[in-house]
A tleap script that builds the chain and sets N, CA, C and O, in Angstrom:
source leaprc.protein.ff14SB
mol = sequence {
  NMET LYS PRO GLN GLN ALA GLU VAL SER ILE
  PRO LEU GLN PRO PRO GLY ARG GLY ALA THR
  PRO ALA ALA ASP PRO ASP ARG GLN PRO ARG
  ASP TYR VAL VAL TRP SER LEU PHE ASN VAL
  LEU LEU GLY TYR GLY LEU ALA CYS LEU GLY
  CYS LEU CYS PHE PRO ALA LEU VAL PHE SER
  ILE LYS ALA ARG ASP CYS LYS VAL LEU GLY
  ASP LEU GLU GLY ALA ARG ARG HIE GLY ALA
  ARG ALA LYS VAL LEU ASN ILE ILE CYS SER
  VAL LEU LEU VAL LEU ILE VAL VAL ALA ILE
  ILE ILE ILE ILE ILE ILE ILE ILE ILE ILE
  ILE VAL MET SER THR ALA THR GLY CHIE
}
set mol.1.N position { 27.106 -30.191 42.379 }
set mol.1.CA position { 26.584 -29.783 41.614 }
set mol.1.C position { 26.399 -30.327 40.244 }
set mol.1.O position { 27.212 -31.065 39.687 }
set mol.2.N position { 25.241 -29.901 39.722 }
set mol.2.CA position { 24.663 -30.300 38.269 }
set mol.2.C position { 25.126 -29.690 37.290 }
set mol.2.O position { 24.959 -28.470 37.268 }
set mol.3.N position { 25.833 -30.333 36.203 }
set mol.3.CA position { 26.594 -29.073 34.894 }
set mol.3.C position { 25.436 -28.994 34.088 }
set mol.3.O position { 24.638 -29.890 33.812 }
set mol.4.N position { 25.449 -27.479 33.650 }
set mol.4.CA position { 24.328 -27.150 32.694 }
set mol.4.C position { 24.828 -27.721 31.392 }
set mol.4.O position { 25.858 -28.311 31.065 }
set mol.5.N position { 23.673 -27.316 30.730 }
set mol.5.CA position { 23.551 -27.749 29.182 }
set mol.5.C position { 23.064 -26.844 28.504 }
set mol.5.O position { 22.065 -26.151 28.698 }
set mol.6.N position { 24.055 -26.868 27.404 }
set mol.6.CA position { 23.855 -25.657 26.540 }
set mol.6.C position { 22.688 -26.307 25.281 }
set mol.6.O position { 22.527 -27.518 25.134 }
set mol.7.N position { 22.063 -25.418 24.576 }
set mol.7.CA position { 21.260 -25.968 23.337 }
set mol.7.C position { 21.970 -25.831 22.107 }
set mol.7.O position { 22.095 -24.721 21.591 }
set mol.8.N position { 22.387 -26.734 21.657 }
set mol.8.CA position { 23.041 -26.526 20.129 }
set mol.8.C position { 22.399 -27.328 19.226 }
set mol.8.O position { 22.007 -28.491 19.125 }
set mol.9.N position { 22.449 -25.547 18.139 }
set mol.9.CA position { 21.271 -25.928 16.573 }
set mol.9.C position { 22.356 -26.618 15.849 }
set mol.9.O position { 23.492 -26.159 15.972 }
set mol.10.N position { 22.154 -27.705 15.077 }
set mol.10.CA position { 23.116 -27.800 13.530 }
set mol.10.C position { 21.919 -27.431 12.100 }
set mol.10.O position { 20.698 -27.524 11.969 }
set mol.11.N position { 22.942 -27.032 11.302 }
set mol.11.CA position { 22.045 -26.215 10.391 }
set mol.11.C position { 21.674 -27.377 9.255 }
set mol.11.O position { 22.744 -27.618 8.695 }
set mol.12.N position { 20.963 -27.937 8.858 }
set mol.12.CA position { 20.594 -29.059 8.260 }
set mol.12.C position { 20.836 -28.574 6.549 }
set mol.12.O position { 20.794 -29.381 5.620 }
set mol.13.N position { 21.030 -27.450 6.428 }
set mol.13.CA position { 21.339 -27.388 4.907 }
set mol.13.C position { 22.045 -26.370 5.064 }
set mol.13.O position { 22.119 -25.568 5.995 }
set mol.14.N position { 22.840 -26.482 3.585 }
set mol.14.CA position { 24.081 -25.496 3.638 }
set mol.14.C position { 23.908 -23.855 3.237 }
set mol.14.O position { 23.010 -23.387 2.537 }
set mol.15.N position { 24.637 -23.371 3.657 }
set mol.15.CA position { 24.602 -22.012 3.438 }
set mol.15.C position { 24.264 -21.512 2.022 }
set mol.15.O position { 24.559 -22.093 0.977 }
set mol.16.N position { 23.507 -20.183 2.161 }
set mol.16.CA position { 22.907 -20.002 0.608 }
set mol.16.C position { 21.744 -20.660 0.111 }
set mol.16.O position { 21.261 -20.456 -1.003 }
set mol.17.N position { 21.169 -21.704 1.233 }
set mol.17.CA position { 20.144 -22.337 0.802 }
set mol.17.C position { 19.359 -22.554 1.902 }
set mol.17.O position { 19.808 -22.745 3.032 }
set mol.18.N position { 18.092 -22.530 1.580 }
set mol.18.CA position { 16.563 -22.841 2.497 }
set mol.18.C position { 16.132 -21.909 2.517 }
set mol.18.O position { 15.531 -21.500 1.524 }
set mol.19.N position { 16.267 -21.018 3.862 }
set mol.19.CA position { 14.927 -19.857 3.954 }
set mol.19.C position { 15.007 -18.625 2.779 }
set mol.19.O position { 16.060 -18.223 2.283 }
set mol.20.N position { 14.343 -18.379 2.621 }
set mol.20.CA position { 14.103 -17.633 1.688 }
set mol.20.C position { 14.200 -15.740 2.536 }
set mol.20.O position { 13.388 -15.385 3.391 }
set mol.21.N position { 15.203 -14.946 2.085 }
set mol.21.CA position { 15.689 -13.916 2.846 }
set mol.21.C position { 14.496 -12.955 3.702 }
set mol.21.O position { 14.717 -12.299 4.720 }
set mol.22.N position { 12.696 -13.128 2.703 }
set mol.22.CA position { 12.356 -12.324 3.597 }
set mol.22.C position { 11.301 -13.139 4.760 }
set mol.22.O position { 10.441 -12.655 5.496 }
set mol.23.N position { 11.716 -14.444 4.600 }
set mol.23.CA position { 11.196 -15.222 5.654 }
set mol.23.C position { 12.171 -15.670 7.015 }
set mol.23.O position { 11.928 -16.487 7.903 }
set mol.24.N position { 13.394 -14.772 6.793 }
set mol.24.CA position { 14.379 -15.023 7.856 }
set mol.24.C position { 14.068 -14.180 8.828 }
set mol.24.O position { 13.994 -12.998 8.493 }
set mol.25.N position { 13.830 -14.490 10.123 }
set mol.25.CA position { 13.422 -13.116 11.194 }
set mol.25.C position { 14.682 -12.737 11.668 }
set mol.25.O position { 14.768 -11.680 12.294 }
set mol.26.N position { 15.456 -13.273 11.515 }
set mol.26.CA position { 17.109 -12.758 12.072 }
set mol.26.C position { 17.524 -11.429 11.584 }
set mol.26.O position { 18.082 -10.538 12.224 }
set mol.27.N position { 17.007 -11.446 9.821 }
set mol.27.CA position { 17.738 -10.137 8.761 }
set mol.27.C position { 16.989 -9.143 9.718 }
set mol.27.O position { 16.009 -9.196 10.461 }
set mol.28.N position { 18.205 -7.929 9.229 }
set mol.28.CA position { 17.899 -6.855 9.726 }
set mol.28.C position { 16.649 -6.070 8.581 }
set mol.28.O position { 16.759 -6.143 7.358 }
set mol.29.N position { 15.775 -5.516 9.125 }
set mol.29.CA position { 14.877 -4.607 8.200 }
set mol.29.C position { 15.496 -3.503 7.670 }
set mol.29.O position { 16.251 -2.779 8.318 }
set mol.30.N position { 15.237 -3.362 6.642 }
set mol.30.CA position { 15.828 -1.858 5.525 }
set mol.30.C position { 14.932 -0.947 6.204 }
set mol.30.O position { 13.817 -1.241 6.634 }
set mol.31.N position { 15.748 0.669 6.296 }
set mol.31.CA position { 15.002 1.669 6.681 }
set mol.31.C position { 14.906 2.808 5.435 }
set mol.31.O position { 14.145 3.776 5.430 }
set mol.32.N position { 16.108 2.354 4.127 }
set mol.32.CA position { 15.888 3.477 2.948 }
set mol.32.C position { 15.802 4.958 3.108 }
set mol.32.O position { 15.237 5.716 2.320 }
set mol.33.N position { 16.542 5.364 4.426 }
set mol.33.CA position { 17.009 7.037 4.591 }
set mol.33.C position { 17.406 7.245 3.760 }
set mol.33.O position { 16.610 8.101 3.374 }
set mol.34.N position { 18.202 7.153 2.916 }
set mol.34.CA position { 19.112 7.814 1.750 }
set mol.34.C position { 18.191 8.094 0.711 }
set mol.34.O position { 18.100 9.166 0.112 }
set mol.35.N position { 17.315 6.776 0.474 }
set mol.35.CA position { 16.608 7.018 -0.730 }
set mol.35.C position { 15.529 8.113 -0.521 }
set mol.35.O position { 15.265 8.967 -1.368 }
set mol.36.N position { 14.942 8.006 0.669 }
set mol.36.CA position { 13.900 8.827 1.432 }
set mol.36.C position { 14.266 10.486 1.408 }
set mol.36.O position { 13.605 11.497 1.172 }
set mol.37.N position { 15.594 10.234 1.759 }
set mol.37.CA position { 16.620 12.061 1.811 }
set mol.37.C position { 16.830 12.279 0.110 }
set mol.37.O position { 16.717 13.423 -0.330 }
set mol.38.N position { 17.062 11.425 -0.594 }
set mol.38.CA position { 17.224 11.976 -1.955 }
set mol.38.C position { 16.373 12.568 -2.476 }
set mol.38.O position { 16.526 13.663 -3.016 }
set mol.39.N position { 14.506 11.450 -2.343 }
set mol.39.CA position { 13.703 12.145 -3.274 }
set mol.39.C position { 13.200 13.864 -2.740 }
set mol.39.O position { 12.800 14.912 -3.247 }
set mol.40.N position { 13.515 13.331 -1.486 }
set mol.40.CA position { 13.092 14.951 -0.619 }
set mol.40.C position { 13.974 15.907 -1.227 }
set mol.40.O position { 13.354 16.801 -1.804 }
set mol.41.N position { 15.135 15.997 -1.278 }
set mol.41.CA position { 15.748 16.693 -1.704 }
set mol.41.C position { 16.043 17.468 -3.171 }
set mol.41.O position { 16.427 18.593 -3.493 }
set mol.42.N position { 15.491 15.736 -4.169 }
set mol.42.CA position { 15.047 16.068 -5.579 }
set mol.42.C position { 13.997 16.559 -5.622 }
set mol.42.O position { 14.037 17.465 -6.454 }
set mol.43.N position { 12.791 16.447 -5.064 }
set mol.43.CA position { 11.700 17.329 -4.591 }
set mol.43.C position { 11.306 18.521 -4.934 }
set mol.43.O position { 10.473 19.061 -5.662 }
set mol.44.N position { 12.428 18.869 -3.953 }
set mol.44.CA position { 12.416 20.276 -3.720 }
set mol.44.C position { 12.764 20.862 -4.881 }
set mol.44.O position { 12.075 21.557 -5.628 }
set mol.45.N position { 14.161 20.446 -4.997 }
set mol.45.CA position { 15.240 21.181 -6.213 }
set mol.45.C position { 14.074 21.561 -7.338 }
set mol.45.O position { 13.622 22.638 -7.726 }
set mol.46.N position { 13.767 20.025 -7.718 }
set mol.46.CA position { 12.702 19.933 -9.102 }
set mol.46.C position { 11.711 21.309 -9.058 }
set mol.46.O position { 11.753 22.450 -9.518 }
set mol.47.N position { 10.699 20.415 -8.136 }
set mol.47.CA position { 9.245 21.556 -8.353 }
set mol.47.C position { 8.725 21.722 -7.232 }
set mol.47.O position { 7.525 21.976 -7.131 }
set mol.48.N position { 9.488 21.616 -6.235 }
set mol.48.CA position { 8.974 21.853 -4.943 }
set mol.48.C position { 7.699 21.039 -4.305 }
set mol.48.O position { 6.755 21.532 -3.687 }
set mol.49.N position { 7.972 19.384 -4.684 }
set mol.49.CA position { 7.249 18.440 -4.460 }
set mol.49.C position { 8.062 17.613 -3.485 }
set mol.49.O position { 7.993 16.384 -3.474 }
set mol.50.N position { 8.776 18.258 -2.728 }
set mol.50.CA position { 9.677 17.384 -1.567 }
set mol.50.C position { 8.480 17.333 -0.498 }
set mol.50.O position { 8.386 16.160 -0.137 }
set mol.51.N position { 7.695 17.991 0.040 }
set mol.51.CA position { 6.604 17.986 0.808 }
set mol.51.C position { 5.509 16.663 0.544 }
set mol.51.O position { 4.876 16.168 1.477 }
set mol.52.N position { 5.401 16.202 -0.814 }
set mol.52.CA position { 5.011 15.033 -0.958 }
set mol.52.C position { 5.922 13.620 -0.636 }
set mol.52.O position { 5.656 12.478 -0.261 }
set mol.53.N position { 6.991 14.279 -0.957 }
set mol.53.CA position { 7.722 12.821 -0.530 }
set mol.53.C position { 8.574 12.851 0.964 }
set mol.53.O position { 9.509 12.120 1.292 }
set mol.54.N position { 7.990 13.842 1.675 }
set mol.54.CA position { 8.326 14.357 3.102 }
set mol.54.C position { 7.910 12.713 4.294 }
set mol.54.O position { 8.553 12.067 5.122 }
set mol.55.N position { 6.803 12.664 3.842 }
set mol.55.CA position { 6.295 11.504 4.640 }
set mol.55.C position { 7.246 9.930 4.433 }
set mol.55.O position { 7.423 9.327 5.491 }
set mol.56.N position { 7.780 9.339 3.282 }
set mol.56.CA position { 8.990 8.706 3.315 }
set mol.56.C position { 9.889 8.945 4.126 }
set mol.56.O position { 10.268 8.018 4.842 }
set mol.57.N position { 10.318 9.872 4.217 }
set mol.57.CA position { 11.354 10.396 4.476 }
set mol.57.C position { 11.137 10.192 6.643 }
set mol.57.O position { 12.165 9.930 7.268 }
set mol.58.N position { 10.065 10.321 7.272 }
set mol.58.CA position { 9.370 10.319 8.616 }
set mol.58.C position { 9.083 8.528 8.929 }
set mol.58.O position { 8.937 8.000 10.031 }
set mol.59.N position { 9.067 7.913 7.665 }
set mol.59.CA position { 8.738 6.599 7.872 }
set mol.59.C position { 10.146 6.134 8.150 }
set mol.59.O position { 10.483 5.277 8.966 }
set mol.60.N position { 10.813 6.743 7.447 }
set mol.60.CA position { 12.598 5.782 7.174 }
set mol.60.C position { 13.219 6.402 8.576 }
set mol.60.O position { 14.209 5.750 8.908 }
set mol.61.N position { 12.922 7.461 9.476 }
set mol.61.CA position { 13.734 7.532 10.294 }
set mol.61.C position { 12.802 6.927 11.722 }
set mol.61.O position { 13.300 6.739 12.832 }
set mol.62.N position { 11.485 6.715 11.386 }
set mol.62.CA position { 10.695 5.639 11.931 }
set mol.62.C position { 11.562 4.033 12.266 }
set mol.62.O position { 11.849 3.243 13.165 }
set mol.63.N position { 11.674 4.264 10.965 }
set mol.63.CA position { 12.268 2.689 10.915 }
set mol.63.C position { 13.451 2.302 11.423 }
set mol.63.O position { 13.738 1.316 12.102 }
set mol.64.N position { 14.400 3.592 10.836 }
set mol.64.CA position { 15.554 3.366 11.655 }
set mol.64.C position { 15.809 3.308 13.371 }
set mol.64.O position { 16.610 2.577 13.953 }
set mol.65.N position { 14.760 4.434 14.055 }
set mol.65.CA position { 14.715 4.220 15.462 }
set mol.65.C position { 14.327 3.043 15.882 }
set mol.65.O position { 15.050 2.429 16.667 }
set mol.66.N position { 12.802 2.365 15.330 }
set mol.66.CA position { 12.652 1.073 15.773 }
set mol.66.C position { 13.509 0.364 15.961 }
set mol.66.O position { 13.631 -0.050 17.114 }
set mol.67.N position { 14.631 -0.160 14.759 }
set mol.67.CA position { 15.561 -0.852 14.800 }
set mol.67.C position { 17.006 -0.656 15.604 }
set mol.67.O position { 17.852 -1.530 15.790 }
set mol.68.N position { 17.046 0.583 15.982 }
set mol.68.CA position { 17.674 0.508 17.089 }
set mol.68.C position { 17.436 0.330 18.142 }
set mol.68.O position { 18.430 0.167 18.850 }
set mol.69.N position { 16.209 0.263 18.772 }
set mol.69.CA position { 15.612 0.358 19.964 }
set mol.69.C position { 15.492 -1.229 20.122 }
set mol.69.O position { 15.192 -1.647 21.240 }
set mol.70.N position { 15.724 -2.226 18.994 }
set mol.70.CA position { 15.271 -3.619 18.587 }
set mol.70.C position { 14.005 -4.132 18.798 }
set mol.70.O position { 13.661 -5.203 19.298 }
set mol.71.N position { 13.069 -2.798 18.140 }
set mol.71.CA position { 12.002 -3.348 17.527 }
set mol.71.C position { 11.953 -3.658 16.046 }
set mol.71.O position { 11.737 -2.835 15.157 }
set mol.72.N position { 12.209 -5.107 15.881 }
set mol.72.CA position { 12.559 -5.687 14.467 }
set mol.72.C position { 11.065 -5.365 13.905 }
set mol.72.O position { 11.075 -4.767 12.829 }
set mol.73.N position { 9.792 -5.656 14.444 }
set mol.73.CA position { 8.818 -6.343 13.765 }
set mol.73.C position { 8.167 -4.668 13.126 }
set mol.73.O position { 7.747 -4.445 11.990 }
set mol.74.N position { 8.260 -3.826 14.127 }
set mol.74.CA position { 7.982 -1.971 13.873 }
set mol.74.C position { 8.961 -1.333 12.724 }
set mol.74.O position { 8.615 -0.489 11.898 }
set mol.75.N position { 10.204 -1.898 12.848 }
set mol.75.CA position { 11.343 -1.170 11.898 }
set mol.75.C position { 10.626 -1.718 10.335 }
set mol.75.O position { 10.431 -0.982 9.368 }
set mol.76.N position { 10.317 -3.187 10.414 }
set mol.76.CA position { 9.899 -3.980 8.881 }
set mol.76.C position { 8.423 -3.146 8.581 }
set mol.76.O position { 8.181 -2.857 7.409 }
set mol.77.N position { 7.668 -2.854 9.404 }
set mol.77.CA position { 6.251 -2.233 8.993 }
set mol.77.C position { 6.855 -0.797 8.514 }
set mol.77.O position { 6.797 -0.484 7.325 }
set mol.78.N position { 7.488 0.138 9.575 }
set mol.78.CA position { 7.638 1.285 8.704 }
set mol.78.C position { 8.697 1.243 7.302 }
set mol.78.O position { 8.434 2.046 6.407 }
set mol.79.N position { 9.902 0.297 7.116 }
set mol.79.CA position { 10.212 0.132 6.540 }
set mol.79.C position { 9.544 0.081 5.025 }
set mol.79.O position { 9.902 0.697 4.022 }
set mol.80.N position { 8.559 -0.767 5.176 }
set mol.80.CA position { 7.831 -1.313 4.259 }
set mol.80.C position { 6.972 0.216 3.433 }
set mol.80.O position { 6.774 0.600 2.281 }
set mol.81.N position { 6.627 0.769 5.014 }
set mol.81.CA position { 5.568 1.980 4.113 }
set mol.81.C position { 6.756 3.000 3.639 }
set mol.81.O position { 6.640 3.653 2.602 }
set mol.82.N position { 7.688 3.068 4.320 }
set mol.82.CA position { 8.492 3.954 3.058 }
set mol.82.C position { 9.222 3.535 2.225 }
set mol.82.O position { 10.145 4.278 1.893 }
set mol.83.N position { 9.124 2.474 1.701 }
set mol.83.CA position { 9.595 1.617 0.606 }
set mol.83.C position { 8.586 2.102 -0.080 }
set mol.83.O position { 9.010 2.859 -0.953 }
set mol.84.N position { 7.184 1.986 -0.082 }
set mol.84.CA position { 6.124 2.317 -0.906 }
set mol.84.C position { 5.870 3.808 -1.302 }
set mol.84.O position { 5.419 4.182 -2.385 }
set mol.85.N position { 6.188 4.499 -0.379 }
set mol.85.CA position { 5.781 5.977 -0.615 }
set mol.85.C position { 7.536 6.436 -1.172 }
set mol.85.O position { 7.564 7.393 -1.946 }
set mol.86.N position { 8.790 5.860 -0.841 }
set mol.86.CA position { 9.497 6.357 -1.955 }
set mol.86.C position { 9.255 5.770 -3.472 }
set mol.86.O position { 9.568 6.414 -4.473 }
set mol.87.N position { 8.665 4.486 -3.510 }
set mol.87.CA position { 8.296 4.465 -5.125 }
set mol.87.C position { 7.589 5.069 -5.817 }
set mol.87.O position { 7.647 5.306 -7.024 }
set mol.88.N position { 6.649 5.432 -4.801 }
set mol.88.CA position { 5.528 6.656 -5.539 }
set mol.88.C position { 5.825 7.872 -5.497 }
set mol.88.O position { 5.008 8.672 -5.955 }
set mol.89.N position { 7.173 8.389 -4.893 }
set mol.89.CA position { 7.741 9.594 -5.435 }
set mol.89.C position { 9.030 9.568 -6.405 }
set mol.89.O position { 9.676 10.533 -6.810 }
set mol.90.N position { 9.189 8.441 -6.618 }
set mol.90.CA position { 10.388 8.255 -7.575 }
set mol.90.C position { 9.673 8.124 -8.906 }
set mol.90.O position { 10.187 8.495 -9.961 }
set mol.91.N position { 8.478 7.587 -8.816 }
set mol.91.CA position { 7.812 7.856 -10.194 }
set mol.91.C position { 7.296 9.067 -10.251 }
set mol.91.O position { 7.433 9.617 -11.343 }
set mol.92.N position { 6.707 9.705 -9.372 }
set mol.92.CA position { 5.987 10.986 -9.646 }
set mol.92.C position { 7.308 11.938 -10.271 }
set mol.92.O position { 7.191 12.547 -11.335 }
set mol.93.N position { 8.640 11.968 -9.400 }
set mol.93.CA position { 9.755 12.705 -10.045 }
set mol.93.C position { 10.377 12.525 -10.968 }
set mol.93.O position { 11.262 13.246 -11.429 }
set mol.94.N position { 9.735 10.898 -11.596 }
set mol.94.CA position { 10.481 10.587 -12.906 }
set mol.94.C position { 9.445 11.263 -14.023 }
set mol.94.O position { 9.894 11.873 -14.993 }
set mol.95.N position { 8.256 11.124 -13.832 }
set mol.95.CA position { 7.323 11.792 -14.555 }
set mol.95.C position { 7.233 13.042 -14.517 }
set mol.95.O position { 6.191 13.406 -15.061 }
set mol.96.N position { 7.992 14.080 -14.028 }
set mol.96.CA position { 7.467 15.439 -13.776 }
set mol.96.C position { 8.911 16.067 -14.806 }
set mol.96.O position { 8.917 17.032 -15.570 }
set mol.97.N position { 10.257 14.919 -14.398 }
set mol.97.CA position { 11.379 15.349 -15.224 }
set mol.97.C position { 11.059 15.092 -16.335 }
set mol.97.O position { 11.370 16.012 -17.090 }
set mol.98.N position { 10.372 13.928 -17.035 }
set mol.98.CA position { 10.232 14.067 -18.514 }
set mol.98.C position { 9.030 14.785 -19.238 }
set mol.98.O position { 8.900 14.875 -20.459 }
set mol.99.N position { 7.963 15.401 -18.046 }
set mol.99.CA position { 7.130 16.350 -19.084 }
set mol.99.C position { 8.096 17.604 -18.960 }
set mol.99.O position { 8.201 18.331 -19.948 }
set mol.100.N position { 8.541 17.789 -18.240 }
set mol.100.CA position { 9.616 19.228 -18.027 }
set mol.100.C position { 10.455 18.815 -19.414 }
set mol.100.O position { 10.447 19.883 -20.026 }
set mol.101.N position { 10.998 18.087 -20.042 }
set mol.101.CA position { 11.724 17.667 -21.231 }
set mol.101.C position { 11.178 17.891 -22.192 }
set mol.101.O position { 11.737 18.584 -23.042 }
set mol.102.N position { 10.054 17.450 -22.374 }
set mol.102.CA position { 8.535 17.208 -23.532 }
set mol.102.C position { 8.413 18.879 -23.640 }
set mol.102.O position { 8.350 19.239 -24.815 }
set mol.103.N position { 8.373 19.816 -22.809 }
set mol.103.CA position { 8.119 21.233 -22.650 }
set mol.103.C position { 8.902 21.800 -23.300 }
set mol.103.O position { 8.576 22.537 -24.231 }
set mol.104.N position { 10.401 21.518 -22.856 }
set mol.104.CA position { 10.887 22.538 -23.032 }
set mol.104.C position { 11.342 22.040 -24.620 }
set mol.104.O position { 11.843 22.978 -25.240 }
set mol.105.N position { 11.282 20.950 -25.282 }
set mol.105.CA position { 11.432 20.343 -26.405 }
set mol.105.C position { 10.172 21.005 -27.237 }
set mol.105.O position { 10.563 21.828 -28.065 }
set mol.106.N position { 8.889 20.841 -27.199 }
set mol.106.CA position { 8.024 21.651 -27.508 }
set mol.106.C position { 8.183 23.146 -27.888 }
set mol.106.O position { 7.923 23.570 -29.014 }
set mol.107.N position { 8.679 23.994 -26.752 }
set mol.107.CA position { 8.849 25.217 -26.761 }
set mol.107.C position { 9.788 25.319 -27.676 }
set mol.107.O position { 9.505 26.222 -28.463 }
set mol.108.N position { 10.986 24.685 -27.973 }
set mol.108.CA position { 12.159 24.754 -28.829 }
set mol.108.C position { 11.894 24.495 -30.375 }
set mol.108.O position { 12.516 25.007 -31.305 }
set mol.109.N position { 10.616 23.400 -30.472 }
set mol.109.CA position { 10.354 23.690 -32.025 }
set mol.109.C position { 9.312 24.488 -32.349 }
set mol.109.O position { 9.149 24.581 -33.565 }
set mol.110.N position { 8.282 25.312 -31.442 }
set mol.110.CA position { 7.672 26.178 -31.701 }
set mol.110.C position { 8.523 27.682 -32.236 }
set mol.110.O position { 8.197 28.571 -33.023 }
set mol.111.N position { 9.726 27.458 -31.401 }
set mol.111.CA position { 10.463 29.053 -31.592 }
set mol.111.C position { 11.534 28.512 -33.133 }
set mol.111.O position { 11.853 29.510 -33.779 }
set mol.112.N position { 11.911 27.593 -33.559 }
set mol.112.CA position { 12.421 27.247 -34.131 }
set mol.112.C position { 11.521 26.984 -35.692 }
set mol.112.O position { 11.945 27.437 -36.756 }
set mol.113.N position { 10.413 26.290 -35.593 }
set mol.113.CA position { 9.276 27.097 -36.460 }
set mol.113.C position { 9.231 28.428 -36.819 }
set mol.113.O position { 9.626 28.815 -37.919 }
set mol.114.N position { 8.675 29.322 -35.778 }
set mol.114.CA position { 7.974 31.030 -36.145 }
set mol.114.C position { 9.367 31.313 -36.675 }
set mol.114.O position { 9.103 32.036 -37.635 }
set mol.115.N position { 10.808 31.179 -36.641 }
set mol.115.CA position { 11.816 31.916 -36.690 }
set mol.115.C position { 12.074 31.322 -38.368 }
set mol.115.O position { 12.752 32.105 -39.033 }
set mol.116.N position { 11.697 30.265 -38.989 }
set mol.116.CA position { 12.159 29.624 -40.206 }
set mol.116.C position { 11.014 29.983 -40.955 }
set mol.116.O position { 11.221 29.965 -42.168 }
set mol.117.N position { 9.933 30.287 -40.629 }
set mol.117.CA position { 9.195 30.703 -41.447 }
set mol.117.C position { 8.897 32.367 -41.085 }
set mol.117.O position { 7.745 32.761 -41.269 }
set mol.118.N position { 9.760 33.185 -40.655 }
set mol.118.CA position { 9.595 34.600 -40.311 }
set mol.118.C position { 8.730 35.317 -39.443 }
set mol.118.O position { 8.844 36.530 -39.265 }
set mol.119.N position { 7.948 34.672 -38.948 }
set mol.119.CA position { 6.727 35.078 -38.224 }
set mol.119.C position { 7.493 35.812 -37.156 }
set mol.119.O position { 6.891 36.374 -36.241 }
savepdb mol mol.pdb
quit
């Protein structure tokens, strides 16, 4: 009976150095489900814009499903789409919040000016 040989690999670089995290194929892809859920709930709460943020949640759930099934490439692809859509939704929500604050300030200034002049 012939003895079995096992492959052994020895890392040539110390931990923390070497391949960048993006180039590491063993790294688990991110799915951004929490960020997507936050954007959807905040979007519905603020200005009924949750429907604009909903595709990010769909891609996040697809990324998580692919990760669970072991399809890391599909999980990376869906995770990247979810990330881009979440960034777009977050920027839109911030712009809406800023616009609401500016409108409220303008209304308060108009009310104060009209009561100060006596009209």
